[in-house]
C-alpha positions as CSV (number, residue, x, y, z in Angstrom):
1,M,-0.1,-0.1,0.0
2,L,2.6,2.2,0.8
3,R,4.1,1.5,-2.6
4,K,1.2,2.6,-4.2
5,N,0.9,5.8,-2.4
6,H,4.7,6.9,-3.5
7,I,4.1,5.5,-7.1
8,L,1.1,8.2,-7.0
9,I,2.9,10.9,-5.3
10,A,5.7,10.4,-8.3
11,A,3.0,10.5,-10.9
12,V,1.2,13.8,-9.5
13,A,4.8,15.3,-9.2
14,A,5.8,14.2,-12.8
15,G,2.5,15.5,-14.1
16,L,2.7,19.0,-12.5
17,A,6.2,19.5,-13.8
18,V,5.0,19.2,-17.5
19,S,4.2,22.6,-19.1
20,G,2.5,23.8,-22.0
21,C,1.2,20.2,-23.1
22,G,-2.8,21.1,-23.1
23,K,-5.0,22.3,-25.5
24,A,-5.9,25.9,-24.6
25,S,-8.7,26.3,-26.5
26,E,-10.4,23.7,-23.7
27,F,-8.9,25.4,-20.9
28,D,-9.7,29.3,-21.5
29,S,-11.3,30.5,-18.6
30,E,-9.7,30.7,-15.2
31,A,-12.3,28.4,-12.9
32,A,-9.8,27.9,-9.5
33,S,-9.6,30.9,-7.1
34,D,-6.6,32.9,-7.2
35,A,-5.7,31.2,-3.8
36,G,-4.1,28.6,-5.9
37,P,-3.9,26.6,-9.1
38,S,-7.1,24.1,-8.0
39,R,-9.6,24.0,-5.5
40,L,-12.5,21.1,-4.1
41,V,-16.1,22.5,-4.1
42,Q,-18.4,20.3,-2.6
43,V,-21.4,18.9,-4.4
44,K,-25.1,19.0,-2.6
45,G,-25.8,15.7,-2.4
46,S,-22.9,13.6,-3.4
47,D,-19.8,12.4,-1.1
48,L,-17.5,13.1,-4.2
49,P,-16.5,16.7,-4.8
50,E,-15.5,18.5,-7.6
51,V,-11.9,19.3,-8.7
52,V,-11.7,22.7,-10.1
53,L,-8.4,23.6,-11.7
54,S,-7.3,27.3,-13.3
55,A,-6.8,27.1,-17.0
56,Q,-2.8,27.3,-16.1
57,A,-3.2,24.2,-14.0
58,A,-5.4,22.4,-16.9
59,R,-2.8,23.3,-19.5
60,R,0.5,22.4,-17.2
61,I,-1.3,19.1,-16.1
62,G,-1.6,18.3,-19.9
63,I,-5.5,17.3,-19.3
64,E,-7.1,15.8,-22.6
65,L,-10.8,14.7,-23.0
66,S,-12.5,12.2,-25.2
67,R,-16.3,11.7,-25.4
68,V,-18.1,8.6,-24.3
69,R,-19.3,6.4,-27.3
70,T,-22.5,4.5,-27.2
71,A,-21.9,0.1,-27.4
72,A,-23.2,-1.7,-30.1
73,T,-25.2,-4.1,-28.2
74,H,-28.8,-4.5,-27.7
75,A,-28.7,-5.0,-24.3
76,V,-31.7,-3.4,-21.8
77,H,-29.1,-1.3,-20.0
78,E,-26.7,0.2,-23.0
79,P,-23.2,-0.4,-21.8
80,A,-20.6,2.7,-22.8
81,V,-17.4,2.7,-24.6
82,I,-14.8,4.9,-22.8
83,P,-11.0,4.7,-23.9
84,Y,-9.3,2.4,-21.3
85,A,-6.8,5.6,-20.7
86,A,-10.0,7.3,-18.8
87,I,-9.9,4.2,-16.1
88,V,-8.6,5.1,-12.7
89,Y,-8.8,2.9,-9.7
90,D,-9.0,3.7,-6.3
91,A,-6.8,2.1,-3.7
92,E,-9.5,-0.5,-3.0
93,G,-10.0,-1.2,-6.3
94,H,-12.9,0.6,-7.2
95,A,-12.9,2.0,-11.2
96,F,-13.9,5.6,-12.4
97,A,-13.7,7.9,-14.6
98,Y,-13.5,12.0,-14.5
99,T,-16.1,13.5,-16.4
100,T,-16.2,17.3,-16.9
101,P,-19.4,19.1,-16.8
102,R,-17.8,22.6,-16.9
103,P,-14.6,23.7,-18.1
104,N,-12.0,22.8,-16.0
105,T,-14.0,21.1,-13.5
106,F,-13.8,17.7,-13.0
107,V,-16.2,14.9,-11.0
108,R,-15.2,11.5,-10.5
109,T,-17.8,9.1,-11.8
110,P,-17.9,5.2,-10.5
111,I,-18.1,2.9,-13.3
112,R,-18.0,-0.9,-13.6
113,V,-15.4,-2.1,-16.6
114,V,-17.3,-5.2,-17.9
115,R,-14.2,-5.8,-20.3
116,S,-11.3,-4.2,-22.2
117,V,-10.9,-4.4,-25.8
118,G,-7.6,-2.6,-27.0
119,P,-7.5,1.1,-26.4
120,V,-11.3,0.9,-25.1
121,A,-13.5,-0.4,-22.3
122,I,-17.0,-1.6,-22.1
123,V,-18.5,-0.3,-19.2
124,T,-21.6,0.5,-17.2
125,G,-23.2,2.5,-14.5
126,G,-20.9,5.6,-15.6
127,P,-21.2,8.5,-17.9
128,R,-23.5,8.5,-20.5
129,P,-22.6,8.8,-24.3
130,G,-21.5,12.3,-25.2
131,T,-20.4,12.7,-21.7
132,R,-16.5,14.0,-21.9
133,V,-13.9,12.2,-20.0
134,V,-10.1,12.9,-18.9
135,T,-8.0,10.4,-20.8
136,V,-4.8,12.0,-19.8
137,G,-4.2,14.1,-16.5
138,A,-6.7,11.6,-14.1
139,Q,-3.9,10.1,-11.9
140,E,-3.1,14.0,-10.8
141,L,-6.6,14.9,-10.4
142,L,-7.1,12.0,-8.0
143,G,-3.9,13.5,-6.1
144,V,-5.3,17.4,-6.1
145,E,-8.7,15.4,-4.5
146,Y,-6.6,13.3,-2.1
147,G,-4.6,16.1,-1.2
148,V,-1.3,15.1,-2.9
149,E,1.0,17.9,-2.8
150,E,4.5,18.3,-4.7
151,D,7.5,18.7,-2.4
């Protein structure tokens, strides 16, 4: 467990050291406060906060997004297809993806992975088709959410 935390801290530190990698058009408005590059906002009726980044922080982390697609099945509850890169696992092994309801705002959304096929995964219980998910930078968002900081 301790080794996983060190790996997460190293990944966050490495991601924060990157500059100018994001697409500026995705991150035009300054969402976080002047007090810092990120903040957490409690969502009414949810245990999961929103992670809000400044435009500069989003660019430095290199946030990249992709849209959730509909799986080509005829199931009663249609599964969705997301890039495998969007899937993050917490310390207990629960899978989730970060969605973005507004620019520079990210919410951890629980998912259930049915199976992975190459670069994509079939999931249920997660974001609806058309929703944007984070494919690059999710580990850094998790670090912000859990209060992991650079030394």
